[in-house]
ZADREN-575590 format. One record per atom (N, C-alpha, C, O): residue number from 0; y, z, x; atom name; residue in three letters. Coordinates in Angstrom, 3 decimals, always signed. Atoms other than C-alpha are relative to their C-alpha. Layout:
BEGIN
   pos         yy         zz         xx   site   code
   NUM          Y          Z          X     CA    Ala
...
END
This chain:
BEGIN
   pos         yy         zz         xx   site   code
     0     -0.783     -0.374     +0.846      N    Unk
     0     -7.468    -17.405    +32.478     CA    Unk
     0     -0.435     +1.161     -1.127      C    Unk
     0     -1.650     +1.352     -1.125      O    Unk
     1     +0.473     -0.720     +0.801      N    Unk
     1     -7.815    -14.914    +29.827     CA    Unk
     1     -0.101     -0.127     -1.271      C    Unk
     1     +0.958     -0.306     -1.872      O    Unk
     2     -0.300     +0.181     +1.613      N    Unk
     2     -9.000    -15.166    +26.078     CA    Unk
     2     +0.104     +0.917     -0.731      C    Unk
     2     -0.625     +1.872     -0.464      O    Unk
     3     +0.256     -1.399     +1.348      N    Unk
     3     -8.549    -12.765    +23.203     CA    Unk
     3     -0.110     -0.534     -1.217      C    Unk
     3     +0.186     -1.659     -1.619      O    Unk
     4     +0.226     +0.238     +1.434      N    Unk
     4     -9.496    -12.301    +19.826     CA    Unk
     4     +0.389     +0.871     -0.552      C    Unk
     4     +0.766     +1.846     +0.098      O    Unk
     5     -1.029     -1.691     +1.130      N    Unk
     5     -8.027     -9.736    +17.093     CA    Unk
     5     -1.492     +0.291     -0.617      C    Unk
     5     -2.170     -0.617     -1.100      O    Unk
     6     +0.903     -0.670     +0.905      N    Unk
     6    -10.855     -7.435    +15.639     CA    Unk
     6     +0.428     +1.058     -0.852      C    Unk
     6     +1.208     +1.971     -0.583      O    Unk
     7     +0.241     -0.849     +0.877      N    Unk
     7    -11.289     -5.769    +12.824     CA    Unk
     7     -1.129     +1.270     -0.411      C    Unk
     7     -2.287     +1.227     +0.005      O    Unk
     8     +1.127     -0.620     +0.040      N    Unk
     8    -13.113     -2.924    +11.633     CA    Unk
     8     +0.295     +0.306     -1.648      C    Unk
     8     +1.353     +0.479     -2.254      O    Unk
     9     -0.062     -0.204     +1.585      N    Unk
     9    -14.307     -2.428     +7.909     CA    Unk
     9     +0.226     +1.858     -0.394      C    Unk
     9     -0.190     +2.929     +0.046      O    Unk
    10     -0.730     -1.450     +0.320      N    Unk
    10    -12.683     +0.524     +6.402     CA    Unk
    10     +0.815     +0.559     +0.645      C    Unk
    10     +1.029     +1.742     +0.380      O    Unk
    11     -0.883     -0.418     -0.633      N    Unk
    11    -10.134     +0.752     +8.913     CA    Unk
    11     +1.189     -0.935     +0.026      C    Unk
    11     +0.913     -2.135     +0.013      O    Unk
    12     -1.462     +0.276     +0.297      N    Unk
    12     -6.232     -0.120     +8.675     CA    Unk
    12     +0.345     -0.717     +1.557      C    Unk
    12     +1.525     -0.767     +1.905      O    Unk
    13     -0.782     +0.611     -1.287      N    Unk
    13     -5.883     -1.843    +12.176     CA    Unk
    13     -0.745     -1.094     +0.631      C    Unk
    13     -1.868     -1.441     +0.263      O    Unk
    14     +0.332     +1.204     -0.870      N    Unk
    14     -6.110     -4.826    +14.919     CA    Unk
    14     -0.257     +0.129     +1.297      C    Unk
    14     +0.639     -0.255     +2.048      O    Unk
    15     +0.355     +0.511     -1.462      N    Unk
    15     -7.731     -4.760    +18.176     CA    Unk
    15     -0.045     -1.210     +0.379      C    Unk
    15     -0.798     -2.113     +0.016      O    Unk
    16     +0.437     +1.278     -1.253      N    Unk
    16     -6.956     -7.240    +20.933     CA    Unk
    16     -1.174     +0.143     +0.923      C    Unk
    16     -1.328     +1.161     +1.598      O    Unk
    17     +1.157     +0.223     -0.902      N    Unk
    17    -10.084     -8.296    +22.788     CA    Unk
    17     +0.052     -0.669     +1.149      C    Unk
    17     +0.781     -1.660     +1.098      O    Unk
    18     +0.226     +1.484     -0.734      N    Unk
    18    -10.769    -10.251    +25.666     CA    Unk
    18     -1.127     -0.254     -0.248      C    Unk
    18     -1.879     +0.704     -0.430      O    Unk
    19     +1.194     +0.522     +0.292      N    Unk
    19    -13.598    -12.318    +25.034     CA    Unk
    19     -0.522     -0.921     +1.779      C    Unk
    19     +0.197     -1.402     +2.656      O    Unk
    20     +0.801     +0.985     -0.769      N    Unk
    20    -16.140    -14.142    +27.490     CA    Unk
    20     +0.039     -1.283     -0.289      C    Unk
    20     +0.649     -2.095     +0.406      O    Unk
    21     +0.515     +1.013     +0.294      N    Unk
    21    -17.367    -16.783    +25.688     CA    Unk
    21     -0.055     +0.001     -1.423      C    Unk
    21     +0.049     +1.088     -1.992      O    Unk
    22     +0.149     +0.264     +1.523      N    Unk
    22    -17.743    -18.266    +21.959     CA    Unk
    22     -0.626     -0.940     -0.326      C    Unk
    22     -0.600     -2.053     +0.200      O    Unk
    23     +0.930     +1.255     +0.906      N    Unk
    23    -20.113    -20.009    +19.559     CA    Unk
    23     +1.067     -0.167     -1.409      C    Unk
    23     +2.193     +0.296     -1.591      O    Unk
    24     -0.598     -0.188     +1.050      N    Unk
    24    -19.260    -20.789    +16.277     CA    Unk
    24     -0.139     +1.077     -0.960      C    Unk
    24     +0.649     +1.277     -1.885      O    Unk
    25     +0.258     -1.340     +0.607      N    Unk
    25    -20.868    -17.568    +15.012     CA    Unk
    25     +0.336     +1.310     +0.609      C    Unk
    25     +0.743     +2.329     +0.050      O    Unk
    26     -0.193     -1.187     -0.732      N    Unk
    26    -20.629    -15.326    +17.812     CA    Unk
    26     +1.190     -0.119     +1.253      C    Unk
    26     +1.802     -1.165     +1.468      O    Unk
    27     -1.175     -0.524     -0.631      N    Unk
    27    -18.101    -13.915    +20.314     CA    Unk
    27     -0.723     +0.950     +1.266      C    Unk
    27     -1.412     +1.939     +1.017      O    Unk
    28     +0.917     -0.809     -1.000      N    Unk
    28    -19.493    -12.572    +23.761     CA    Unk
    28     +1.430     +0.760     +0.702      C    Unk
    28     +2.551     +0.306     +0.930      O    Unk
    29     -1.353     -1.202     -0.603      N    Unk
    29    -17.211     -9.492    +25.247     CA    Unk
    29     -0.888     +0.778     +0.902      C    Unk
    29     -2.034     +1.214     +0.792      O    Unk
    30     +0.339     -1.095     -1.021      N    Unk
    30    -17.211     -7.579    +28.425     CA    Unk
    30     -0.392     +1.361     -0.773      C    Unk
    30     +0.129     +1.671     -1.844      O    Unk
    31     +0.421     -1.278     +0.564      N    Unk
    31    -19.150     -4.039    +27.850     CA    Unk
    31     +0.190     +0.815     +0.730      C    Unk
    31     +0.532     +0.281     +1.785      O    Unk
    32     -0.174     -0.814     -0.689      N    Unk
    32    -18.807     -0.937    +29.397     CA    Unk
    32     -1.314     +0.483     +0.410      C    Unk
    32     -1.399     +0.909     +1.562      O    Unk
    33     +0.790     -0.149     +0.107      N    Unk
    33    -22.219     -0.294    +28.770     CA    Unk
    33     -1.044     -1.115     +0.775      C    Unk
    33     -1.588     -0.796     +1.832      O    Unk
    34     +0.459     +0.913     -0.800      N    Unk
    34    -23.910     -3.435    +29.823     CA    Unk
    34     +0.990     -1.145     +0.096      C    Unk
    34     +2.079     -1.100     -0.475      O    Unk
    35     -1.081     +0.959     -0.735      N    Unk
    35    -22.273     -6.652    +31.449     CA    Unk
    35     +0.534     -0.411     -1.080      C    Unk
    35     +1.764     -0.416     -1.138      O    Unk
    36     -0.620     +0.819     +1.054      N    Unk
    36    -21.756     -8.251    +28.390     CA    Unk
    36     -0.568     +0.333     -1.560      C    Unk
    36     -1.702     +0.786     -1.715      O    Unk
    37     +0.931     -0.229     +1.361      N    Unk
    37    -22.517     -7.911    +24.543     CA    Unk
    37     +0.723     -0.790     -0.663      C    Unk
    37     +1.941     -0.926     -0.545      O    Unk
    38     -0.352     +0.880     +0.767      N    Unk
    38    -22.619    -10.506    +21.908     CA    Unk
    38     +0.143     +0.453     -1.425      C    Unk
    38     -0.737     +1.241     -1.770      O    Unk
    39     -0.005     -0.162     +1.022      N    Unk
    39    -21.468    -10.233    +18.440     CA    Unk
    39     +0.577     -0.715     -0.850      C    Unk
    39     +1.678     -1.201     -0.589      O    Unk
    40     -0.316     +0.742     +1.310      N    Unk
    40    -21.251    -11.925    +14.978     CA    Unk
    40     +1.666     +0.229     -0.139      C    Unk
    40     +2.269     +1.299     -0.062      O    Unk
    41     -1.153     -0.279     +0.218      N    Unk
    41    -17.803    -12.963    +14.356     CA    Unk
    41     +0.225     +0.557     -1.325      C    Unk
    41     +1.273     +1.155     -1.570      O    Unk
    42     -0.254     -0.480     +1.256      N    Unk
    42    -18.251    -12.084    +10.891     CA    Unk
    42     -0.984     +0.952     -0.360      C    Unk
    42     -2.123     +0.490     -0.285      O    Unk
    43     +1.130     -1.297     +0.335      N    Unk
    43    -20.296     -8.687     +9.840     CA    Unk
    43     +0.485     +0.570     -0.700      C    Unk
    43     +1.622     +0.368     -1.125      O    Unk
    44     -0.106     -0.951     +1.189      N    Unk
    44    -20.527     -6.200     +7.609     CA    Unk
    44     +0.718     +1.183     +0.356      C    Unk
    44     +1.109     +2.031     -0.446      O    Unk
    45     -0.726     -1.174     -0.262      N    Unk
    45    -18.873     -3.818     +9.920     CA    Unk
    45     +1.138     -0.360     +1.154      C    Unk
    45     +1.893     +0.601     +1.303      O    Unk
    46     -0.837     +0.620     -0.611      N    Unk
    46    -16.585     -5.877    +12.508     CA    Unk
    46     +0.182     -1.809     -0.552      C    Unk
    46     -0.648     -2.525     -1.111      O    Unk
    47     -0.492     +1.472     +0.015      N    Unk
    47    -14.685     -9.420    +12.312     CA    Unk
    47     +0.494     -0.269     +0.936      C    Unk
    47     +0.954     +0.711     +1.521      O    Unk
    48     -0.846     +0.356     -0.825      N    Unk
    48    -13.109    -11.504    +14.825     CA    Unk
    48     +0.656     -1.048     -0.553      C    Unk
    48     +0.234     -1.712     -1.499      O    Unk
    49     -0.717     +0.741     +0.579      N    Unk
    49    -10.392    -13.504    +14.444     CA    Unk
    49     +0.966     -0.642     +1.132      C    Unk
    49     +1.295     -0.049     +2.160      O    Unk
    50     -0.636     +0.563     -1.464      N    Unk
    50     -8.329    -16.217    +16.626     CA    Unk
    50     +1.530     +0.523     -0.151      C    Unk
    50     +2.303     +0.204     +0.753      O    Unk
    51     -1.330     -0.052     -0.235      N    Unk
    51     -4.931    -14.790    +15.535     CA    Unk
    51     +0.303     +1.040     -0.844      C    Unk
    51     -0.143     +1.097     -1.990      O    Unk
    52     -0.208     -1.238     +0.736      N    Unk
    52     -3.506    -11.470    +14.560     CA    Unk
    52     +0.486     -0.355     -1.576      C    Unk
    52     +0.098     +0.366     -2.495      O    Unk
    53     -0.392     +0.478     +1.251      N    Unk
    53     -1.942    -13.215    +11.536     CA    Unk
    53     -1.170     -0.014     -0.917      C    Unk
    53     -1.173     +0.505     -2.034      O    Unk
    54     +1.168     +0.371     +1.022      N    Unk
    54     -5.482    -14.364    +10.263     CA    Unk
    54     -0.806     +1.528     -0.179      C    Unk
    54     -1.324     +1.758     -1.272      O    Unk
    55     +0.589     -1.452     +0.450      N    Unk
    55     -6.969    -10.336    +10.749     CA    Unk
    55     +1.231     +0.670     -0.731      C    Unk
    55     +1.004     +1.627     -1.471      O    Unk
    56     -0.496     -0.678     +1.217      N    Unk
    56     -4.143     -9.377     +8.947     CA    Unk
    56     -0.277     -0.308     -1.213      C    Unk
    56     -0.670     +0.577     -1.974      O    Unk
    57     +0.166     +0.851     +1.369      N    Unk
    57     -4.475    -11.538     +6.033     CA    Unk
    57     -1.668     +0.611     -0.367      C    Unk
    57     -1.755     +1.080     -1.502      O    Unk
    58     +1.223     -0.579     +0.060      N    Unk
    58     -8.317    -10.323     +6.219     CA    Unk
    58     +0.218     +1.227     -0.500      C    Unk
    58     -0.163     +1.409     -1.656      O    Unk
    59     -0.046     -1.524     +0.521      N    Unk
    59     -7.489     -6.597     +5.822     CA    Unk
    59     +0.705     -0.129     -1.299      C    Unk
    59     +0.261     +0.552     -2.223      O    Unk
    60     -0.602     +0.226     +1.402      N    Unk
    60     -5.389     -7.541     +2.950     CA    Unk
    60     -0.337     -0.154     -1.091      C    Unk
    60     -0.141     +0.509     -2.109      O    Unk
    61     +1.243     +0.238     +0.982      N    Unk
    61     -7.864     -9.454     +1.200     CA    Unk
    61     -0.959     +0.959     -0.507      C    Unk
    61     -1.217     +1.354     -1.644      O    Unk
    62     +1.405     -1.249     +0.477      N    Unk
    62    -10.792     -6.915     +1.629     CA    Unk
    62     +1.297     +1.171     -0.509      C    Unk
    62     +0.660     +1.655     +0.427      O    Unk
    63     -0.875     -1.112     +0.433      N    Unk
    63     -7.895     -4.037     +0.365     CA    Unk
    63     -0.009     -0.367     -1.380      C    Unk
    63     -0.196     +0.497     -2.238      O    Unk
    64     -0.686     +0.620     +1.318      N    Unk
    64     -7.044     -6.167     -2.616     CA    Unk
    64     -1.374     -0.269     -0.577      C    Unk
    64     -1.331     -0.323     -1.806      O    Unk
    65     +1.079     +0.207     +0.510      N    Unk
    65    -10.695     -6.826     -3.193     CA    Unk
    65     -0.468     +1.706     -0.617      C    Unk
    65     -0.827     +1.997     -1.758      O    Unk
    66     +0.451     -1.257     +0.068      N    Unk
    66    -11.487     -3.132     -2.925     CA    Unk
    66     +0.957     +0.577     -1.761      C    Unk
    66     +0.498     +1.192     -2.723      O    Unk
    67     -0.586     -0.599     +1.373      N    Unk
    67     -8.889     -2.371     -5.871     CA    Unk
    67     -0.360     -0.583     -1.147      C    Unk
    67     -0.419     +0.174     -2.116      O    Unk
    68     +0.775     +0.733     +0.646      N    Unk
    68    -10.288     -4.840     -7.840     CA    Unk
    68     -0.969     +0.516     -0.584      C    Unk
    68     -0.973     +0.764     -1.790      O    Unk
    69     +1.050     -0.586     +0.186      N    Unk
    69    -13.471     -3.460     -7.640     CA    Unk
    69     +0.163     +1.472     -0.736      C    Unk
    69     -0.448     +1.709     -1.778      O    Unk
    70     -0.792     -1.257     +0.401      N    Unk
    70    -11.807     +0.057     -8.272     CA    Unk
    70     +0.330     +0.319     -1.377      C    Unk
    70     -0.026     +1.259     -2.087      O    Unk
    71     -0.361     -0.202     +1.553      N    Unk
    71    -10.109     -0.736    -11.492     CA    Unk
    71     -1.102     -0.711     -0.799      C    Unk
    71     -1.122     -0.371     -1.982      O    Unk
    72     +1.132     +0.697     +1.187      N    Unk
    72    -13.137     -2.923    -13.165     CA    Unk
    72     -1.258     +1.381     +0.110      C    Unk
    72     -2.211     +1.402     -0.668      O    Unk
    73     +0.980     -1.309     +0.156      N    Unk
    73    -15.229     +0.555    -12.426     CA    Unk
    73     +0.684     +0.845     -0.889      C    Unk
    73     +0.001     +1.449     -1.716      O    Unk
    74     -0.927     -1.114     +0.878      N    Unk
    74    -12.036     +2.721    -14.180     CA    Unk
    74     -0.313     -0.731     -1.263      C    Unk
    74     -0.856     -0.071     -2.149      O    Unk
    75     -0.003     +0.358     +1.309      N    Unk
    75    -12.047     +0.165    -17.009     CA    Unk
    75     -1.708     +0.309     -0.671      C    Unk
    75     -1.603     +0.719     -1.827      O    Unk
    76     +1.416     -0.337     +0.026      N    Unk
    76    -16.105     +0.746    -17.417     CA    Unk
    76     +0.167     +1.311     -0.330      C    Unk
    76     -0.164     +1.531     -1.495      O    Unk
    77     +0.106     -1.002     +0.190      N    Unk
    77    -15.586     +4.164    -17.240     CA    Unk
    77     +0.956     +0.697     -1.145      C    Unk
    77     +0.748     +1.844     -1.541      O    Unk
    78     -0.736     -0.317     +1.038      N    Unk
    78    -12.792     +4.327    -19.922     CA    Unk
    78     -0.825     -0.276     -1.258      C    Unk
    78     -0.706     +0.393     -2.284      O    Unk
    79     +0.517     +0.667     +1.054      N    Unk
    79    -14.923     +2.423    -22.100     CA    Unk
    79     -1.139     +1.025     -0.577      C    Unk
    79     -1.184     +1.356     -1.762      O    Unk
    80     +1.113     -0.989     -0.077      N    Unk
    80    -17.974     +4.835    -21.725     CA    Unk
    80     +0.639     +0.794     -0.695      C    Unk
    80     +0.362     +0.884     -1.891      O    Unk
    81     -0.527     -1.098     +0.771      N    Unk
    81    -15.537     +7.699    -22.484     CA    Unk
    81     +0.243     -0.226     -1.319      C    Unk
    81     -0.219     +0.502     -2.197      O    Unk
    82     -0.405     +0.329     +1.608      N    Unk
    82    -14.143     +6.117    -25.643     CA    Unk
    82     -1.387     -0.199     -0.706      C    Unk
    82     -1.177     -0.085     -1.914      O    Unk
    83     +1.271     +0.128     +0.976      N    Unk
    83    -18.168     +5.535    -27.082     CA    Unk
    83     -0.103     +1.538     +0.195      C    Unk
    83     -0.245     +2.165     -0.854      O    Unk
    84     +0.616     -1.669     -0.185      N    Unk
    84    -18.856     +9.223    -25.939     CA    Unk
    84     +0.757     +0.398     -1.066      C    Unk
    84     +0.138     +0.936     -1.984      O    Unk
    85     -0.888     -0.659     +0.744      N    Unk
    85    -15.935    +10.143    -27.871     CA    Unk
    85     -0.380     -0.124     -1.580      C    Unk
    85     -0.303     +0.733     -2.461      O    Unk
    86     +0.510     +0.713     +1.604      N    Unk
    86    -17.190     +8.170    -31.108     CA    Unk
    86     -1.189     +0.889     -0.314      C    Unk
    86     -1.183     +1.405     -1.432      O    Unk
    87     +1.388     -0.721     +0.227      N    Unk
    87    -20.848    +10.056    -30.790     CA    Unk
    87     +0.261     +0.977     -0.959      C    Unk
    87     +0.947     +1.990     -0.825      O    Unk
    88     +0.340     -0.997     +0.947      N    Unk
    88    -21.659    +11.558    -33.875     CA    Unk
    88     -0.669     +1.381     +0.304      C    Unk
    88     -1.294     +1.072     +1.319      O    Unk
    89     +0.713     -0.658     -0.474      N    Unk
    89    -23.353    +15.083    -33.340     CA    Unk
    89     -0.901     +0.363     -1.368      C    Unk
    89     -0.416     +0.709     -2.446      O    Unk
    90     +1.035     -0.163     +1.104      N    Unk
    90    -26.753    +15.443    -35.505     CA    Unk
    90     +0.486     +1.467     -0.864      C    Unk
    90     +1.208     +2.373     -0.450      O    Unk
    91     -0.165     -0.923     +0.778      N    Unk
    91    -26.658    +17.718    -38.240     CA    Unk
    91     -0.637     +1.304     +0.141      C    Unk
    91     -0.421     +2.189     -0.687      O    Unk
END
């Protein structure tokens, strides 16, 4: 029986269906084209593995929402800096 996980990559908005050999609580072992097998962490800064495509999609949405929140926060900070810079009086 084939077993599948759903993989997402950081910075990409797509989900891959990948066949896996085995898994532990924190890792998944996949067939490899270079080596016979490769073990990957289920959660990393590069890729993440999920049991269902719905979980993978929810993760992508949460990550995109976090990026927007960080960007909005950075924008608010830059706008405050601009307001303060405009208030600076030139020396005589």
